[in-house]
Structure formats: C-alpha cells, structure tokens
C-alpha positions as protocol buffer text, in pm:
chain_id: "A"
residue {
  index: 1
  type: MET
  ca { x: 9037 y: 11810 z: 8111 }
}
residue {
  index: 2
  type: LYS
  ca { x: 9058 y: 11433 z: 8138 }
}
residue {
  index: 3
  type: ALA
  ca { x: 9354 y: 11216 z: 8228 }
}
residue {
  index: 4
  type: VAL
  ca { x: 9442 y: 10850 z: 8242 }
}
residue {
  index: 5
  type: ILE
  ca { x: 9639 y: 10780 z: 8558 }
}
residue {
  index: 6
  type: ARG
  ca { x: 9807 y: 10476 z: 8706 }
}
residue {
  index: 7
  type: THR
  ca { x: 9803 y: 10430 z: 9081 }
}
residue {
  index: 8
  type: GLN
  ca { x: 9879 y: 10112 z: 9276 }
}
residue {
  index: 9
  type: GLY
  ca { x: 9891 y: 9897 z: 8964 }
}
residue {
  index: 10
  type: LYS
  ca { x: 9550 y: 10004 z: 8827 }
}
residue {
  index: 11
  type: GLN
  ca { x: 9457 y: 10256 z: 8558 }
}
residue {
  index: 12
  type: PHE
  ca { x: 9173 y: 10506 z: 8589 }
}
residue {
  index: 13
  type: THR
  ca { x: 9026 y: 10769 z: 8356 }
}
residue {
  index: 14
  type: VAL
  ca { x: 8959 y: 11075 z: 8570 }
}
residue {
  index: 15
  type: GLN
  ca { x: 8854 y: 11437 z: 8554 }
}
residue {
  index: 16
  type: GLU
  ca { x: 8827 y: 11703 z: 8824 }
}
residue {
  index: 17
  type: GLY
  ca { x: 8569 y: 11622 z: 9090 }
}
residue {
  index: 18
  type: ASP
  ca { x: 8566 y: 11244 z: 9034 }
}
residue {
  index: 19
  type: ILE
  ca { x: 8556 y: 11016 z: 9337 }
}
residue {
  index: 20
  type: LEU
  ca { x: 8753 y: 10690 z: 9321 }
}
residue {
  index: 21
  type: PHE
  ca { x: 8781 y: 10382 z: 9539 }
}
residue {
  index: 22
  type: VAL
  ca { x: 9144 y: 10265 z: 9533 }
}
residue {
  index: 23
  type: ASP
  ca { x: 9361 y: 10037 z: 9746 }
}
residue {
  index: 24
  type: ARG
  ca { x: 9458 y: 10204 z: 10071 }
}
residue {
  index: 25
  type: TYR
  ca { x: 9754 y: 10439 z: 10068 }
}
residue {
  index: 26
  type: VAL
  ca { x: 9991 y: 10335 z: 10344 }
}
residue {
  index: 27
  type: ASP
  ca { x: 10045 y: 10577 z: 10635 }
}
residue {
  index: 28
  type: SER
  ca { x: 9765 y: 10810 z: 10522 }
}
residue {
  index: 29
  type: SER
  ca { x: 9462 y: 10951 z: 10693 }
}
residue {
  index: 30
  type: ALA
  ca { x: 9149 y: 11140 z: 10593 }
}
residue {
  index: 31
  type: GLY
  ca { x: 9225 y: 11491 z: 10470 }
}
residue {
  index: 32
  type: ASP
  ca { x: 9573 y: 11416 z: 10335 }
}
residue {
  index: 33
  type: ASP
  ca { x: 9668 y: 11527 z: 9985 }
}
residue {
  index: 34
  type: VAL
  ca { x: 9813 y: 11278 z: 9737 }
}
residue {
  index: 35
  type: MET
  ca { x: 10012 y: 11364 z: 9424 }
}
residue {
  index: 36
  type: ILE
  ca { x: 9985 y: 11106 z: 9146 }
}
residue {
  index: 37
  type: ASN
  ca { x: 10271 y: 11151 z: 8900 }
}
residue {
  index: 38
  type: ASP
  ca { x: 10199 y: 10848 z: 8678 }
}
residue {
  index: 39
  type: VAL
  ca { x: 9990 y: 11022 z: 8410 }
}
residue {
  index: 40
  type: LEU
  ca { x: 9962 y: 10814 z: 8093 }
}
residue {
  index: 41
  type: LEU
  ca { x: 9741 y: 11046 z: 7884 }
}
residue {
  index: 42
  type: LEU
  ca { x: 9607 y: 11402 z: 7899 }
}
residue {
  index: 43
  type: ASP
  ca { x: 9305 y: 11510 z: 7696 }
}
residue {
  index: 44
  type: GLY
  ca { x: 9236 y: 11883 z: 7704 }
}
residue {
  index: 45
  type: GLY
  ca { x: 8940 y: 11934 z: 7472 }
}
residue {
  index: 46
  type: GLY
  ca { x: 9076 y: 11824 z: 7138 }
}
residue {
  index: 47
  type: ASP
  ca { x: 9452 y: 11807 z: 7178 }
}
residue {
  index: 48
  type: ALA
  ca { x: 9570 y: 11492 z: 7354 }
}
residue {
  index: 49
  type: LYS
  ca { x: 9915 y: 11432 z: 7498 }
}
residue {
  index: 50
  type: ILE
  ca { x: 10009 y: 11066 z: 7498 }
}
residue {
  index: 51
  type: GLY
  ca { x: 10294 y: 10960 z: 7720 }
}
residue {
  index: 52
  type: THR
  ca { x: 10574 y: 10723 z: 7627 }
}
residue {
  index: 53
  type: PRO
  ca { x: 10495 y: 10572 z: 7881 }
}
residue {
  index: 54
  type: LEU
  ca { x: 10434 y: 10882 z: 8102 }
}
residue {
  index: 55
  type: VAL
  ca { x: 10349 y: 11242 z: 8015 }
}
residue {
  index: 56
  type: ALA
  ca { x: 10646 y: 11455 z: 8124 }
}
residue {
  index: 57
  type: GLY
  ca { x: 10563 y: 11712 z: 8392 }
}
residue {
  index: 58
  type: ALA
  ca { x: 10200 y: 11607 z: 8436 }
}
residue {
  index: 59
  type: SER
  ca { x: 10050 y: 11525 z: 8773 }
}
residue {
  index: 60
  type: VAL
  ca { x: 9714 y: 11483 z: 8941 }
}
residue {
  index: 61
  type: LYS
  ca { x: 9635 y: 11617 z: 9288 }
}
residue {
  index: 62
  type: ALA
  ca { x: 9383 y: 11420 z: 9495 }
}
residue {
  index: 63
  type: LYS
  ca { x: 9248 y: 11442 z: 9850 }
}
residue {
  index: 64
  type: ILE
  ca { x: 9178 y: 11137 z: 10067 }
}
residue {
  index: 65
  type: LEU
  ca { x: 8820 y: 11160 z: 10188 }
}
residue {
  index: 66
  type: GLU
  ca { x: 8826 y: 10849 z: 10407 }
}
residue {
  index: 67
  type: ASN
  ca { x: 8997 y: 10518 z: 10469 }
}
residue {
  index: 68
  type: LYS
  ca { x: 8764 y: 10225 z: 10514 }
}
residue {
  index: 69
  type: ARG
  ca { x: 8707 y: 9862 z: 10432 }
}
residue {
  index: 70
  type: ALA
  ca { x: 8520 y: 9737 z: 10127 }
}
residue {
  index: 71
  type: LYS
  ca { x: 8231 y: 9494 z: 10132 }
}
residue {
  index: 72
  type: LYS
  ca { x: 8312 y: 9139 z: 10229 }
}
residue {
  index: 73
  type: VAL
  ca { x: 8405 y: 8897 z: 9954 }
}
residue {
  index: 74
  type: MET
  ca { x: 8314 y: 8536 z: 10034 }
}
residue {
  index: 75
  type: ILE
  ca { x: 8543 y: 8254 z: 9924 }
}
residue {
  index: 76
  type: PHE
  ca { x: 8379 y: 7911 z: 9916 }
}
residue {
  index: 77
  type: LYS
  ca { x: 8568 y: 7594 z: 9824 }
}
residue {
  index: 78
  type: LYS
  ca { x: 8406 y: 7254 z: 9780 }
}
residue {
  index: 79
  type: LYS
  ca { x: 8501 y: 6915 z: 9645 }
}
residue {
  index: 80
  type: ARG
  ca { x: 8195 y: 6714 z: 9566 }
}
residue {
  index: 81
  type: ARG
  ca { x: 8136 y: 6377 z: 9729 }
}
residue {
  index: 82
  type: LYS
  ca { x: 8442 y: 6418 z: 9953 }
}
residue {
  index: 83
  type: GLY
  ca { x: 8292 y: 6609 z: 10245 }
}
residue {
  index: 84
  type: TYR
  ca { x: 8528 y: 6903 z: 10189 }
}
residue {
  index: 85
  type: GLN
  ca { x: 8387 y: 7255 z: 10232 }
}
residue {
  index: 86
  type: ARG
  ca { x: 8567 y: 7573 z: 10334 }
}
residue {
  index: 87
  type: LYS
  ca { x: 8412 y: 7917 z: 10371 }
}
residue {
  index: 88
  type: ARG
  ca { x: 8630 y: 8222 z: 10421 }
}
residue {
  index: 89
  type: GLY
  ca { x: 8573 y: 8595 z: 10396 }
}
residue {
  index: 90
  type: HIS
  ca { x: 8793 y: 8891 z: 10313 }
}
residue {
  index: 91
  type: ARG
  ca { x: 8750 y: 9270 z: 10337 }
}
residue {
  index: 92
  type: GLN
  ca { x: 8992 y: 9482 z: 10135 }
}
residue {
  index: 93
  type: GLU
  ca { x: 9133 y: 9804 z: 10285 }
}
residue {
  index: 94
  type: ILE
  ca { x: 9043 y: 10096 z: 10053 }
}
residue {
  index: 95
  type: SER
  ca { x: 9083 y: 10472 z: 10033 }
}
residue {
  index: 96
  type: VAL
  ca { x: 8815 y: 10700 z: 9893 }
}
residue {
  index: 97
  type: ILE
  ca { x: 8981 y: 10986 z: 9702 }
}
residue {
  index: 98
  type: ARG
  ca { x: 8852 y: 11294 z: 9518 }
}
residue {
  index: 99
  type: ILE
  ca { x: 9041 y: 11435 z: 9219 }
}
residue {
  index: 100
  type: ASP
  ca { x: 9104 y: 11805 z: 9289 }
}
residue {
  index: 101
  type: SER
  ca { x: 9317 y: 11920 z: 8996 }
}
residue {
  index: 102
  type: ILE
  ca { x: 9504 y: 11801 z: 8689 }
}
residue {
  index: 103
  type: GLN
  ca { x: 9830 y: 11981 z: 8601 }
}
residue {
  index: 104
  type: SER
  ca { x: 9986 y: 11940 z: 8261 }
}
C-alpha cells in the first residue's frame, strides 16, 4: 500500500519500510513513534482513495531512527568590482524516520 502524506509543509509518497529525511520534530528523540494524520491519498493495489483534502480516518505510523544535522549548505554573496564578499554556512536539523505502517 502506498500513501501520499504531508508533514511539516512537504509532501512525500511513502510505503511501508521507506526511510525519509524530514525537518526535525520538536521535542523528539531516537526511538519515538510519530503518527502522521495528514494523508492526502491512499493507493491499495488498484483502488485509490483521494482525500478532499485529507482521507478521513487514515494515518501513517513512523519511528524516529535518529536526529542529526544535514550536510552544510554554503551561502556566498559577492558584488563584483566593489570588494564585497560574504561566505556563510548553514546546517539544517533533520530527523531520519522509517515508515512502519499505513492505516486506512
């Protein structure tokens, strides 16, 4: 069974066993379970349930494997011939989750 879910402002197509990198869930730690109730579409082998905007009664259970930081993104600003250069870096806080089950 596949599902399209929305979590933290982003949409993902998932099935059981998938591993996702999402923005960090606040006040969570490794091993916690997360219930995602924003299910936009369920596809169960031929018959699809499309939500308006959400599928009623559907949810996805996920387990947080770890909380970590993503790779560094470099931000470089320059204005030519003016002597202006700025270099900054940023590491986003992410959670690695595994989809355990999809309930319809």
